[in-house]
KOLKOLGU-546179 format. One record per residue (C-alpha): residue in one letter; x, y, z. Coordinates in steps of 0.001 Angstrom, whole numbers, plus 524288, in hexadecimal, padded with zeros to 5 digits. Example, Ala and Ser with C-alpha at 12.3 -4.5 7.8 and 13.67 -1.06 7.14 Angstrom:
BEGIN
{aa:A, px:8300C, py:7EE6C, pz:81E78}
{aa:S, px:83566, py:7FBDC, pz:81BE4}
END
This chain:
BEGIN
{aa:M, px:27695, py:19EEF, pz:941D2}
{aa:F, px:2726F, py:1993C, pz:934CD}
{aa:R, px:27D9F, py:19FC5, pz:92D75}
{aa:S, px:28792, py:19AC9, pz:93764}
{aa:R, px:2826E, py:18D08, pz:935EA}
{aa:S, px:28354, py:18DCE, pz:9270E}
{aa:V, px:29160, py:192A0, pz:927D7}
{aa:D, px:294E8, py:18797, pz:9311F}
{aa:D, px:28E84, py:17D91, pz:9281A}
{aa:G, px:295E3, py:1830F, pz:91C58}
{aa:E, px:2A2E1, py:18278, pz:9234C}
{aa:E, px:2A02B, py:17498, pz:927A9}
{aa:L, px:29CCB, py:170BD, pz:919A9}
{aa:L, px:2A94D, py:176E1, pz:9148E}
{aa:D, px:2B12C, py:16FA0, pz:91EE5}
{aa:R, px:2AAE2, py:162C0, pz:91AEE}
{aa:L, px:2AD66, py:16567, pz:90C9B}
{aa:G, px:2BB87, py:16898, pz:90F9F}
{aa:T, px:2BD24, py:15BFB, pz:9174F}
{aa:M, px:2B6BE, py:153EE, pz:90C84}
{aa:T, px:2BF3B, py:15A59, pz:90210}
{aa:A, px:2CB9D, py:157BC, pz:909C7}
{aa:R, px:2C793, py:1498A, pz:90BC7}
{aa:A, px:2C468, py:147E6, pz:8FD5B}
{aa:R, px:2D1C4, py:14D48, pz:8F9BE}
{aa:E, px:2D839, py:14421, pz:90374}
{aa:L, px:2D10F, py:1384A, pz:8FDEF}
{aa:A, px:2D441, py:13C62, pz:8EFF5}
{aa:A, px:2E299, py:13DA7, pz:8F396}
{aa:I, px:2E26C, py:13019, pz:8F9C0}
{aa:Q, px:2DBF7, py:12A46, pz:8EDB7}
{aa:R, px:2E5AD, py:13100, pz:8E4A7}
{aa:S, px:2F09F, py:12B60, pz:8ECE1}
{aa:R, px:2EAA9, py:11DCD, pz:8EB8F}
{aa:V, px:2E9D6, py:11F50, pz:8DCE0}
{aa:E, px:2F7C4, py:12457, pz:8DBF6}
{aa:L, px:2FC42, py:118EC, pz:8E449}
{aa:A, px:2F502, py:10F34, pz:8DBA8}
{aa:V, px:2FAA2, py:1152D, pz:8CF35}
{aa:E, px:30861, py:11491, pz:8D4D3}
{aa:L, px:305A5, py:1069F, pz:8D923}
{aa:Q, px:30197, py:10336, pz:8CB4A}
{aa:R, px:30D5C, py:109A3, pz:8C508}
{aa:G, px:3167A, py:1036C, pz:8CEE0}
{aa:M, px:31185, py:0F5E2, pz:8CB68}
{aa:L, px:31392, py:0F78A, pz:8BCC6}
{aa:P, px:3208B, py:0F212, pz:8B7C4}
{aa:R, px:32BF0, py:0FB87, pz:8B6DF}
{aa:D, px:33328, py:0F396, pz:8AC86}
{aa:L, px:32DD5, py:0EBBC, pz:8A11B}
{aa:P, px:33490, py:0E016, pz:89AB4}
{aa:H, px:33AE6, py:0E2D7, pz:88DA2}
{aa:P, px:3407A, py:0D666, pz:88793}
{aa:P, px:346D3, py:0D75A, pz:87A29}
{aa:G, px:33CCF, py:0DACA, pz:86FCA}
{aa:I, px:3316F, py:0DCE8, pz:8792F}
{aa:R, px:32C53, py:0E9BE, pz:87E5F}
{aa:V, px:32212, py:0EC05, pz:888F2}
{aa:G, px:31B7B, py:0F94D, pz:88A33}
{aa:V, px:311A5, py:0FDAF, pz:89466}
{aa:G, px:308BF, py:108E8, pz:89803}
{aa:Y, px:300EF, py:10BEE, pz:8A430}
{aa:T, px:2F7EB, py:116D7, pz:8A8C1}
{aa:P, px:2F107, py:1167B, pz:8B606}
{aa:A, px:2E2B8, py:119F3, pz:8B74D}
{aa:T, px:2E0D8, py:128AA, pz:8B7A6}
{aa:H, px:2D228, py:129E0, pz:8B9E5}
{aa:G, px:2CEE5, py:12F6F, pz:8C730}
{aa:L, px:2D4F1, py:12772, pz:8D20C}
{aa:N, px:2D4A6, py:11A61, pz:8CAFF}
{aa:V, px:2E087, py:111AA, pz:8CA6F}
{aa:G, px:2E0C0, py:10474, pz:8C3F4}
{aa:G, px:2E91B, py:0F852, pz:8C388}
{aa:D, px:2EE58, py:0F6CC, pz:8B5A9}
{aa:W, px:2FBE4, py:0F124, pz:8B3C3}
{aa:Y, px:3058E, py:0EC31, pz:8A9B4}
{aa:D, px:31175, py:0E3AA, pz:8ABD1}
{aa:A, px:31C3B, py:0DD14, pz:8A40D}
{aa:F, px:32720, py:0D49B, pz:8A95E}
{aa:T, px:330A1, py:0C9DE, pz:8A57A}
{aa:L, px:32CBC, py:0BBF6, pz:8A908}
{aa:P, px:33673, py:0B18B, pz:8AD8B}
{aa:D, px:336E9, py:0AB4D, pz:89FFA}
{aa:G, px:33A59, py:0B836, pz:89957}
{aa:S, px:32CC9, py:0BAFB, pz:89414}
{aa:I, px:3258F, py:0C799, pz:89758}
{aa:G, px:31962, py:0C805, pz:89FC3}
{aa:M, px:31029, py:0D37A, pz:89D80}
{aa:S, px:303AF, py:0D6EA, pz:8A486}
{aa:I, px:2F9CE, py:0E1D2, pz:8A448}
{aa:G, px:2ED92, py:0E2F2, pz:8AC5F}
{aa:D, px:2E33E, py:0EAA1, pz:8B37F}
{aa:V, px:2DE3C, py:0E90E, pz:8C16B}
{aa:Q, px:2CFE1, py:0EB71, pz:8C458}
{aa:G, px:2CDA8, py:0F7B9, pz:8CC43}
{aa:H, px:2D310, py:10585, pz:8CD34}
{aa:N, px:2D96D, py:1070B, pz:8DA7C}
{aa:I, px:2E5DF, py:10455, pz:8E1F2}
{aa:E, px:2E175, py:0F649, pz:8E467}
{aa:A, px:2E103, py:0F406, pz:8D5AC}
{aa:A, px:2EEC7, py:0F96C, pz:8D448}
{aa:A, px:2F3B0, py:0F083, pz:8DF2C}
{aa:F, px:2ECC7, py:0E49A, pz:8D953}
{aa:M, px:2F33E, py:0E7BC, pz:8CC52}
{aa:G, px:3005B, py:0E62E, pz:8D300}
{aa:Q, px:2FC5B, py:0D8F5, pz:8D866}
{aa:V, px:2F83C, py:0D41A, pz:8CAF1}
{aa:R, px:304AF, py:0D8D7, pz:8C469}
{aa:V, px:30D64, py:0D2C8, pz:8CEDB}
{aa:A, px:305BF, py:0C5F6, pz:8CE3A}
{aa:L, px:30780, py:0C534, pz:8BF7E}
{aa:R, px:31618, py:0C78F, pz:8C08D}
{aa:A, px:317E7, py:0BDD8, pz:8CB9C}
{aa:L, px:30FEA, py:0B2FD, pz:8C55C}
{aa:A, px:3166F, py:0B53B, pz:8B818}
{aa:S, px:322AD, py:0AF3F, pz:8BE1F}
{aa:V, px:31AC3, py:0A2D3, pz:8C003}
{aa:T, px:313D9, py:0A262, pz:8B2DC}
{aa:A, px:31584, py:0AAAC, pz:8A6AA}
{aa:D, px:3094C, py:0A55C, pz:8A018}
{aa:P, px:2FFE4, py:0B0FF, pz:89FB4}
{aa:G, px:2F3AD, py:0A8D7, pz:8A1EA}
{aa:E, px:2F92F, py:0A17D, pz:8AD88}
{aa:L, px:2FF17, py:0AE02, pz:8B301}
{aa:L, px:2F207, py:0B512, pz:8B2CB}
{aa:A, px:2EB4F, py:0A934, pz:8B8B4}
{aa:R, px:2F4EE, py:0A8AF, pz:8C40E}
{aa:T, px:2F420, py:0B75E, pz:8C627}
{aa:N, px:2E54D, py:0B6DB, pz:8C5D5}
{aa:D, px:2E496, py:0AC21, pz:8D017}
{aa:L, px:2EDFF, py:0B3A1, pz:8D8D0}
{aa:L, px:2E5E8, py:0C019, pz:8D7DD}
{aa:V, px:2D939, py:0B8C7, pz:8DA6F}
{aa:S, px:2DF4C, py:0B31A, pz:8E6C3}
{aa:L, px:2E25E, py:0C0EC, pz:8EB9B}
{aa:D, px:2D3B6, py:0C418, pz:8EB9C}
{aa:A, px:2D68F, py:0D255, pz:8E885}
{aa:D, px:2C94C, py:0D5E4, pz:8E287}
{aa:L, px:2D09C, py:0DB6F, pz:8D6D6}
{aa:F, px:2D3A9, py:0D5ED, pz:8C974}
{aa:A, px:2DC97, py:0D942, pz:8BE1F}
{aa:T, px:2DC60, py:0D767, pz:8AF7F}
{aa:C, px:2E962, py:0D3DE, pz:8A96F}
{aa:T, px:2F097, py:0CFA2, pz:89D34}
{aa:F, px:2FD47, py:0C809, pz:89E92}
{aa:M, px:30684, py:0C569, pz:89331}
{aa:R, px:312DD, py:0BD57, pz:8926D}
{aa:L, px:31C1E, py:0C0C9, pz:8873F}
{aa:D, px:32763, py:0B830, pz:882E9}
{aa:P, px:330B3, py:0C23F, pz:87CE9}
{aa:R, px:33827, py:0B79A, pz:875B5}
{aa:T, px:32C74, py:0B344, pz:86DAA}
{aa:G, px:322BD, py:0BE74, pz:86EB3}
{aa:I, px:31867, py:0B538, pz:87426}
{aa:L, px:30E82, py:0BBD5, pz:87D11}
{aa:D, px:3059B, py:0B3F5, pz:88600}
{aa:C, px:2FA7A, py:0BBCC, pz:88BF2}
{aa:A, px:2EF51, py:0B9F0, pz:89598}
{aa:R, px:2E4D9, py:0C39B, pz:899D8}
{aa:A, px:2DD3F, py:0C49A, pz:8A689}
{aa:G, px:2D13C, py:0CCC3, pz:8A39E}
{aa:H, px:2D9A9, py:0D718, pz:89D1A}
{aa:I, px:2D736, py:0DE94, pz:89081}
{aa:P, px:2DD60, py:0D8D9, pz:88424}
{aa:H, px:2EAFB, py:0DC73, pz:87FA8}
{aa:I, px:2EE94, py:0E151, pz:8721A}
{aa:W, px:2F8B6, py:0DD02, pz:8684A}
{aa:A, px:2FE30, py:0E226, pz:85B88}
{aa:S, px:30878, py:0DCA6, pz:85259}
{aa:A, px:31152, py:0E30B, pz:8486E}
{aa:D, px:30A3D, py:0DC5E, pz:83D13}
{aa:G, px:2FE0E, py:0E499, pz:83FB0}
{aa:R, px:2F63B, py:0DAF6, pz:847C9}
{aa:S, px:2F059, py:0DEDE, pz:854DC}
{aa:G, px:2E57D, py:0DB34, pz:85E01}
{aa:V, px:2DF7D, py:0DA5C, pz:86B71}
{aa:D, px:2E199, py:0CD71, pz:8726C}
{aa:D, px:2D461, py:0CB04, pz:878AD}
{aa:R, px:2D5D1, py:0BC60, pz:87A83}
{aa:E, px:2D000, py:0B654, pz:886BB}
{aa:G, px:2D5F8, py:0B96C, pz:893E8}
{aa:G, px:2D2E2, py:0B615, pz:8A1F7}
{aa:P, px:2CBE0, py:0BDA9, pz:8ACB0}
{aa:P, px:2D236, py:0C8D1, pz:8B45D}
{aa:L, px:2DC38, py:0C514, pz:8BE9D}
{aa:G, px:2D74F, py:0C352, pz:8CC78}
{aa:V, px:2C95A, py:0BF82, pz:8C931}
{aa:L, px:2C811, py:0B0E1, pz:8C6A6}
{aa:Q, px:2D054, py:0A64C, pz:8CD11}
{aa:G, px:2D5BA, py:09C7E, pz:8C357}
{aa:A, px:2D371, py:0A4F1, pz:8B743}
{aa:T, px:2DAC2, py:0A192, pz:8AACF}
{aa:F, px:2E0FC, py:0AACE, pz:8A0F9}
{aa:P, px:2E2C2, py:0A697, pz:892C6}
{aa:V, px:2EFD2, py:0A9B8, pz:88C6A}
{aa:A, px:2F0E2, py:0AF89, pz:87ECB}
{aa:R, px:2FD75, py:0AEE5, pz:876F5}
{aa:H, px:3026B, py:0B9E8, pz:86E69}
{aa:R, px:30EEB, py:0BD2E, pz:86762}
{aa:L, px:315ED, py:0CA27, pz:8680B}
{aa:T, px:31AC0, py:0CC25, pz:85A37}
{aa:E, px:32587, py:0D55F, pz:8560E}
{aa:G, px:3203F, py:0E339, pz:8567E}
{aa:G, px:313A8, py:0DF0D, pz:85D47}
{aa:V, px:30DD0, py:0E37F, pz:86A2F}
{aa:F, px:30474, py:0DEFB, pz:874B5}
{aa:V, px:2FD1B, py:0E939, pz:87C9C}
{aa:L, px:2F78E, py:0E618, pz:88A19}
{aa:L, px:2EE25, py:0EFF5, pz:8901E}
{aa:T, px:2E569, py:0F2F1, pz:89B94}
{aa:D, px:2D7A0, py:0F791, pz:898BD}
{aa:G, px:2DA96, py:10574, pz:89D1D}
{aa:V, px:2E22D, py:106F2, pz:89066}
{aa:V, px:2D74C, py:10340, pz:88724}
{aa:E, px:2CA41, py:104D1, pz:88E11}
{aa:G, px:2C385, py:1108D, pz:89407}
{aa:P, px:2B864, py:11A39, pz:89279}
{aa:A, px:2BDBF, py:11ED2, pz:88566}
{aa:L, px:2C181, py:1118F, pz:87FB1}
{aa:S, px:2BBDE, py:103D5, pz:87F7A}
{aa:L, px:2C4C1, py:0F83B, pz:881F3}
{aa:D, px:2C387, py:0F314, pz:87407}
{aa:D, px:2C6A6, py:1005B, pz:86E26}
{aa:G, px:2D202, py:10219, pz:87778}
{aa:L, px:2D7D3, py:0F4E5, pz:873ED}
{aa:A, px:2D622, py:0F82F, pz:86581}
{aa:Q, px:2DD72, py:104FE, pz:86747}
{aa:V, px:2E8C6, py:0FE63, pz:86E4E}
{aa:T, px:2E938, py:0F405, pz:863A1}
{aa:R, px:2EA76, py:0FED7, pz:8599D}
{aa:L, px:2F54F, py:10540, pz:86170}
{aa:A, px:2FC94, py:0F847, pz:861ED}
{aa:E, px:2FB11, py:0F68B, pz:85335}
{aa:I, px:300A2, py:10410, pz:850AA}
{aa:A, px:30BC2, py:101D5, pz:85A37}
{aa:V, px:310C4, py:0F559, pz:853F7}
{aa:V, px:30FA0, py:0FAA2, pz:8461B}
{aa:A, px:31670, py:1074F, pz:849AB}
{aa:G, px:320DD, py:10096, pz:851C4}
{aa:M, px:31D3B, py:10822, pz:85E20}
{aa:S, px:32449, py:104A4, pz:86A96}
{aa:I, px:31D39, py:0FCC5, pz:874EC}
{aa:D, px:31DEF, py:10846, pz:87E41}
{aa:A, px:317D9, py:1114B, pz:8741B}
{aa:L, px:30C8F, py:107CD, pz:87218}
{aa:A, px:30A51, py:106C7, pz:880C7}
{aa:G, px:30A22, py:1159D, pz:88183}
{aa:A, px:30056, py:116A0, pz:87660}
{aa:V, px:2F75D, py:10CDD, pz:87D0F}
{aa:M, px:2F7E5, py:1149B, pz:889B3}
{aa:K, px:2F42D, py:120F6, pz:88254}
{aa:L, px:2E7FA, py:119C2, pz:87DDA}
{aa:A, px:2E4FF, py:116E2, pz:88C29}
{aa:D, px:2E4BD, py:1257F, pz:88EC0}
{aa:T, px:2D94F, py:12722, pz:8854A}
{aa:V, px:2CFD4, py:11CDC, pz:88A5D}
{aa:G, px:2CB52, py:12483, pz:89645}
{aa:H, px:2CE31, py:11915, pz:89F4B}
{aa:E, px:2CDA9, py:11977, pz:8AE27}
{aa:D, px:2D6E1, py:10DF8, pz:8AF8A}
{aa:D, px:2E564, py:10B3E, pz:8AF2D}
{aa:A, px:2EB27, py:10883, pz:8A1D7}
{aa:A, px:2F68C, py:0FF76, pz:89EF2}
{aa:V, px:2FCB0, py:0F9D6, pz:8929D}
{aa:L, px:30797, py:0F013, pz:8902F}
{aa:V, px:30D15, py:0EE5C, pz:8827B}
{aa:V, px:31693, py:0E3B6, pz:87E77}
{aa:G, px:31CB6, py:0E2DC, pz:8711A}
{aa:Y, px:3285F, py:0E0CC, pz:8687D}
{aa:D, px:3325D, py:0EBA5, pz:86A40}
{aa:V, px:335A2, py:0F0CD, pz:85CAD}
{aa:G, px:34277, py:0F60E, pz:861F5}
{aa:T, px:3483C, py:0E87F, pz:8643C}
{aa:R, px:34A8A, py:0DC44, pz:85C49}
{aa:W, px:34203, py:0D0A0, pz:85FB1}
{aa:R, px:3416E, py:0C3D4, pz:85876}
{aa:R, px:337E3, py:0B934, pz:85C38}
{aa:P, px:33D2D, py:0AB2E, pz:85CAA}
{aa:A, px:339CB, py:0A309, pz:850D1}
{aa:E, px:332D3, py:098E8, pz:8591E}
{aa:A, px:328D6, py:0A28D, pz:85E8D}
{aa:P, px:31AAC, py:09F57, pz:85AF4}
{aa:P, px:31478, py:0A72E, pz:8500F}
{aa:A, px:30C04, py:0B31E, pz:852E7}
END
Protein backbone atom coordinates (compact mmCIF):
# COMPACT_ATOMS: atom_id res chain seq x y z
CA UNK A 1 0.00 0.00 0.00
CA UNK A 2 2.76 2.45 0.87
CA UNK A 3 4.75 1.64 -2.28
CA UNK A 4 1.66 2.10 -4.47
CA UNK A 5 1.00 5.48 -2.91
CA UNK A 6 4.60 6.59 -3.50
CA UNK A 7 4.41 5.53 -7.15
CA UNK A 8 1.15 7.42 -7.60
CA UNK A 9 2.65 10.54 -5.98
CA UNK A 10 5.72 10.32 -8.24
CA UNK A 11 3.63 10.02 -11.37
CA UNK A 12 1.49 12.95 -10.29
CA UNK A 13 4.61 15.05 -9.67
CA UNK A 14 6.00 14.16 -13.10
CA UNK A 15 2.68 15.11 -14.71
CA UNK A 16 2.72 18.47 -12.93
CA UNK A 17 6.30 19.10 -13.96
CA UNK A 18 5.44 18.24 -17.54
CA UNK A 19 2.48 20.63 -17.51
CA UNK A 20 4.58 23.43 -15.97
CA UNK A 21 7.38 22.89 -18.50
CA UNK A 22 4.95 23.00 -21.41
CA UNK A 23 3.39 26.19 -20.04
CA UNK A 24 6.80 27.80 -19.54
CA UNK A 25 7.73 26.97 -23.13
CA UNK A 26 4.44 28.41 -24.35
CA UNK A 27 4.97 31.65 -22.41
CA UNK A 28 8.58 31.92 -23.63
CA UNK A 29 7.40 31.47 -27.22
CA UNK A 30 4.78 34.19 -26.75
CA UNK A 31 7.36 36.56 -25.27
CA UNK A 32 9.82 35.84 -28.08
CA UNK A 33 7.05 36.61 -30.56
CA UNK A 34 6.39 39.92 -28.79
CA UNK A 35 10.07 40.82 -28.95
CA UNK A 36 10.31 39.86 -32.62
CA UNK A 37 7.22 41.94 -33.33
CA UNK A 38 8.67 44.94 -31.48
CA UNK A 39 12.00 44.64 -33.32
CA UNK A 40 10.21 44.47 -36.67
CA UNK A 41 8.07 47.42 -35.59
CA UNK A 42 11.22 49.39 -34.81
CA UNK A 43 12.92 48.52 -38.08
CA UNK A 44 9.77 49.28 -40.03
CA UNK A 45 9.60 52.78 -38.57
CA UNK A 46 13.19 53.67 -39.47
CA UNK A 47 13.55 55.57 -42.76
CA UNK A 48 14.24 53.51 -45.88
CA UNK A 49 15.84 56.40 -47.79
CA UNK A 50 18.07 59.21 -46.53
CA UNK A 51 18.42 62.65 -48.15
CA UNK A 52 21.61 63.19 -50.12
CA UNK A 53 21.84 66.78 -51.42
CA UNK A 54 24.96 67.79 -53.36
CA UNK A 55 28.03 67.73 -51.13
CA UNK A 56 26.28 66.28 -48.06
CA UNK A 57 26.27 62.68 -46.91
CA UNK A 58 24.23 61.09 -44.11
CA UNK A 59 25.24 57.71 -42.69
CA UNK A 60 23.45 55.66 -40.04
CA UNK A 61 23.79 52.54 -37.93
CA UNK A 62 21.35 50.66 -35.73
CA UNK A 63 21.44 47.53 -33.56
CA UNK A 64 18.43 46.39 -31.49
CA UNK A 65 18.83 45.27 -27.90
CA UNK A 66 20.05 41.68 -27.73
CA UNK A 67 20.04 41.02 -23.97
CA UNK A 68 17.41 38.49 -22.95
CA UNK A 69 13.96 39.55 -24.06
CA UNK A 70 14.55 43.30 -23.88
CA UNK A 71 13.60 45.59 -26.73
CA UNK A 72 14.03 49.33 -26.66
CA UNK A 73 12.86 52.39 -28.54
CA UNK A 74 15.91 54.01 -30.16
CA UNK A 75 15.49 55.70 -33.52
CA UNK A 76 17.21 57.88 -36.11
CA UNK A 77 15.63 59.89 -38.91
CA UNK A 78 16.63 62.28 -41.69
CA UNK A 79 14.32 63.98 -44.15
CA UNK A 80 14.07 67.02 -46.43
CA UNK A 81 12.15 70.01 -45.07
CA UNK A 82 9.90 72.25 -47.21
CA UNK A 83 12.62 74.93 -47.52
CA UNK A 84 15.20 72.43 -48.81
CA UNK A 85 17.09 72.06 -45.55
CA UNK A 86 17.59 68.66 -43.90
CA UNK A 87 15.95 67.68 -40.62
CA UNK A 88 17.73 65.01 -38.57
CA UNK A 89 16.70 63.42 -35.31
CA UNK A 90 17.97 60.70 -33.03
CA UNK A 91 16.48 59.59 -29.76
CA UNK A 92 15.72 57.00 -27.13
CA UNK A 93 12.39 56.11 -25.50
CA UNK A 94 12.31 55.11 -21.84
CA UNK A 95 11.51 51.45 -21.35
CA UNK A 96 12.30 48.11 -22.99
CA UNK A 97 9.06 46.67 -24.33
CA UNK A 98 6.68 46.83 -27.26
CA UNK A 99 5.03 49.94 -25.79
CA UNK A 100 8.38 51.76 -25.97
CA UNK A 101 8.78 50.74 -29.61
CA UNK A 102 5.27 52.00 -30.42
CA UNK A 103 5.86 55.29 -28.55
CA UNK A 104 9.06 55.74 -30.56
CA UNK A 105 6.94 55.69 -33.70
CA UNK A 106 4.64 58.36 -32.29
CA UNK A 107 7.58 60.64 -31.45
CA UNK A 108 9.19 60.22 -34.86
CA UNK A 109 5.92 60.88 -36.71
CA UNK A 110 5.20 63.92 -34.51
CA UNK A 111 8.62 65.40 -35.28
CA UNK A 112 8.15 64.92 -39.01
CA UNK A 113 4.62 66.32 -39.01
CA UNK A 114 5.43 69.38 -36.90
CA UNK A 115 8.61 70.06 -38.91
CA UNK A 116 6.31 71.13 -41.76
CA UNK A 117 5.03 73.86 -39.44
CA UNK A 118 8.35 75.02 -37.98
CA UNK A 119 11.92 74.10 -38.86
CA UNK A 120 13.40 75.80 -35.80
CA UNK A 121 14.75 72.92 -33.66
CA UNK A 122 13.89 74.55 -30.34
CA UNK A 123 10.32 75.38 -31.31
CA UNK A 124 9.90 71.96 -32.95
CA UNK A 125 10.92 70.12 -29.78
CA UNK A 126 8.69 72.39 -27.69
CA UNK A 127 5.65 71.65 -29.86
CA UNK A 128 6.41 67.92 -29.91
CA UNK A 129 6.87 67.90 -26.14
CA UNK A 130 3.53 69.58 -25.50
CA UNK A 131 1.80 67.14 -27.85
CA UNK A 132 3.32 64.12 -26.07
CA UNK A 133 2.44 65.51 -22.64
CA UNK A 134 -1.17 65.88 -23.78
CA UNK A 135 -1.25 62.17 -24.73
CA UNK A 136 -0.56 61.23 -21.07
CA UNK A 137 1.31 58.11 -22.17
CA UNK A 138 3.43 57.61 -19.01
CA UNK A 139 6.49 57.38 -21.26
CA UNK A 140 9.15 59.90 -22.23
CA UNK A 141 11.89 60.18 -24.83
CA UNK A 142 15.25 61.89 -25.08
CA UNK A 143 16.03 63.42 -28.45
CA UNK A 144 18.39 65.58 -30.47
CA UNK A 145 17.05 67.44 -33.51
CA UNK A 146 19.29 69.17 -36.06
CA UNK A 147 18.44 71.33 -39.05
CA UNK A 148 21.14 71.57 -41.73
CA UNK A 149 21.13 74.15 -44.52
CA UNK A 150 23.15 72.36 -47.23
CA UNK A 151 23.76 75.64 -49.07
CA UNK A 152 25.66 77.23 -46.19
CA UNK A 153 26.64 74.34 -43.93
CA UNK A 154 24.85 75.96 -40.99
CA UNK A 155 23.56 73.48 -38.41
CA UNK A 156 21.00 74.50 -35.77
CA UNK A 157 20.56 71.97 -32.97
CA UNK A 158 18.42 71.45 -29.87
CA UNK A 159 18.52 68.63 -27.32
CA UNK A 160 15.78 67.20 -25.11
CA UNK A 161 17.52 65.34 -22.30
CA UNK A 162 19.71 63.52 -24.81
CA UNK A 163 23.44 62.78 -24.63
CA UNK A 164 25.74 65.30 -26.37
CA UNK A 165 26.73 64.98 -30.00
CA UNK A 166 30.29 65.03 -31.33
CA UNK A 167 31.98 67.03 -34.05
CA UNK A 168 35.32 66.97 -35.84
CA UNK A 169 36.76 69.21 -38.55
CA UNK A 170 39.42 68.63 -41.16
CA UNK A 171 41.79 71.13 -39.49
CA UNK A 172 42.21 68.78 -36.51
CA UNK A 173 39.67 70.31 -34.13
CA UNK A 174 37.04 68.17 -32.41
CA UNK A 175 34.85 68.13 -29.36
CA UNK A 176 31.73 67.10 -27.51
CA UNK A 177 28.90 69.63 -27.61
CA UNK A 178 27.58 69.51 -24.06
CA UNK A 179 25.85 72.90 -24.07
CA UNK A 180 22.58 73.22 -22.18
CA UNK A 181 19.51 71.41 -23.46
CA UNK A 182 15.94 70.96 -22.28
CA UNK A 183 14.22 68.13 -20.41
CA UNK A 184 13.14 64.86 -22.08
CA UNK A 185 10.07 64.99 -24.30
CA UNK A 186 6.74 64.16 -22.70
CA UNK A 187 7.61 65.19 -19.15
CA UNK A 188 7.02 68.92 -18.57
CA UNK A 189 4.34 71.00 -20.30
CA UNK A 190 5.69 74.27 -21.69
CA UNK A 191 9.37 73.25 -21.57
CA UNK A 192 11.86 75.23 -23.65
CA UNK A 193 14.82 73.93 -25.65
CA UNK A 194 17.82 76.20 -26.34
CA UNK A 195 19.23 76.15 -29.87
CA UNK A 196 22.96 75.94 -30.58
CA UNK A 197 24.42 76.92 -33.94
CA UNK A 198 27.26 75.07 -35.63
CA UNK A 199 28.86 75.04 -39.04
CA UNK A 200 29.60 71.94 -41.08
CA UNK A 201 32.94 72.72 -42.67
CA UNK A 202 34.41 70.98 -45.70
CA UNK A 203 35.63 67.55 -44.63
CA UNK A 204 34.02 67.82 -41.19
CA UNK A 205 31.47 65.56 -39.50
CA UNK A 206 28.83 65.63 -36.78
CA UNK A 207 28.02 62.39 -34.95
CA UNK A 208 24.68 61.91 -33.16
CA UNK A 209 24.34 58.90 -30.83
CA UNK A 210 22.10 57.09 -28.41
CA UNK A 211 23.57 56.06 -25.07
CA UNK A 212 23.61 52.37 -26.01
CA UNK A 213 26.57 53.20 -28.27
CA UNK A 214 28.79 54.76 -25.64
CA UNK A 215 27.64 53.63 -22.20
CA UNK A 216 27.40 50.21 -20.60
CA UNK A 217 28.91 47.89 -18.01
CA UNK A 218 32.28 47.97 -19.77
CA UNK A 219 32.42 51.70 -20.58
CA UNK A 220 31.47 54.96 -18.86
CA UNK A 221 29.63 57.64 -20.82
CA UNK A 222 32.57 60.07 -20.72
CA UNK A 223 35.02 57.42 -21.93
CA UNK A 224 32.60 56.33 -24.64
CA UNK A 225 32.16 59.89 -25.92
CA UNK A 226 35.95 60.32 -25.89
CA UNK A 227 36.40 57.17 -27.98
CA UNK A 228 33.83 58.29 -30.56
CA UNK A 229 35.50 61.71 -30.70
CA UNK A 230 38.78 59.99 -31.47
CA UNK A 231 37.13 57.90 -34.18
CA UNK A 232 35.71 61.07 -35.75
CA UNK A 233 39.13 62.74 -35.67
CA UNK A 234 40.73 59.77 -37.43
CA UNK A 235 37.93 59.62 -39.98
CA UNK A 236 38.22 63.22 -41.14
CA UNK A 237 42.03 63.13 -41.28
CA UNK A 238 42.05 59.86 -43.20
CA UNK A 239 39.24 60.90 -45.52
CA UNK A 240 37.02 57.97 -44.46
CA UNK A 241 33.53 57.82 -45.89
CA UNK A 242 30.59 58.73 -43.70
CA UNK A 243 29.30 55.17 -43.90
CA UNK A 244 32.68 53.80 -42.78
CA UNK A 245 32.68 56.13 -39.76
CA UNK A 246 29.14 55.08 -38.83
CA UNK A 247 30.22 51.44 -39.07
CA UNK A 248 33.26 52.04 -36.86
CA UNK A 249 31.09 53.71 -34.22
CA UNK A 250 28.70 50.76 -34.23
CA UNK A 251 31.62 48.38 -33.71
CA UNK A 252 32.44 50.35 -30.57
CA UNK A 253 28.85 49.77 -29.42
CA UNK A 254 29.48 46.02 -29.60
CA UNK A 255 32.21 46.31 -26.95
CA UNK A 256 30.40 48.23 -24.21
CA UNK A 257 28.32 45.31 -22.94
CA UNK A 258 25.11 47.31 -23.23
CA UNK A 259 21.59 45.93 -22.75
CA UNK A 260 20.02 48.69 -24.82
CA UNK A 261 19.46 49.55 -28.46
CA UNK A 262 22.26 51.43 -30.18
CA UNK A 263 21.85 53.99 -32.95
CA UNK A 264 24.16 56.48 -34.68
CA UNK A 265 23.60 59.17 -37.30
CA UNK A 266 26.58 60.84 -38.98
CA UNK A 267 26.37 63.86 -41.26
CA UNK A 268 29.32 65.29 -43.11
CA UNK A 269 30.88 66.68 -46.23
CA UNK A 270 31.08 64.03 -48.96
CA UNK A 271 34.68 64.00 -50.21
CA UNK A 272 33.49 62.44 -53.46
CA UNK A 273 31.63 65.57 -54.59
CA UNK A 274 32.43 69.23 -55.10
CA UNK A 275 30.88 71.63 -52.61
CA UNK A 276 31.54 75.33 -52.36
CA UNK A 277 30.02 77.45 -49.63
CA UNK A 278 28.57 80.85 -50.67
CA UNK A 279 30.82 83.79 -49.91
CA UNK A 280 28.17 85.43 -47.74
CA UNK A 281 27.97 82.52 -45.27
CA UNK A 282 28.97 83.43 -41.69
CA UNK A 283 32.43 82.42 -40.53
CA UNK A 284 33.00 79.20 -38.57
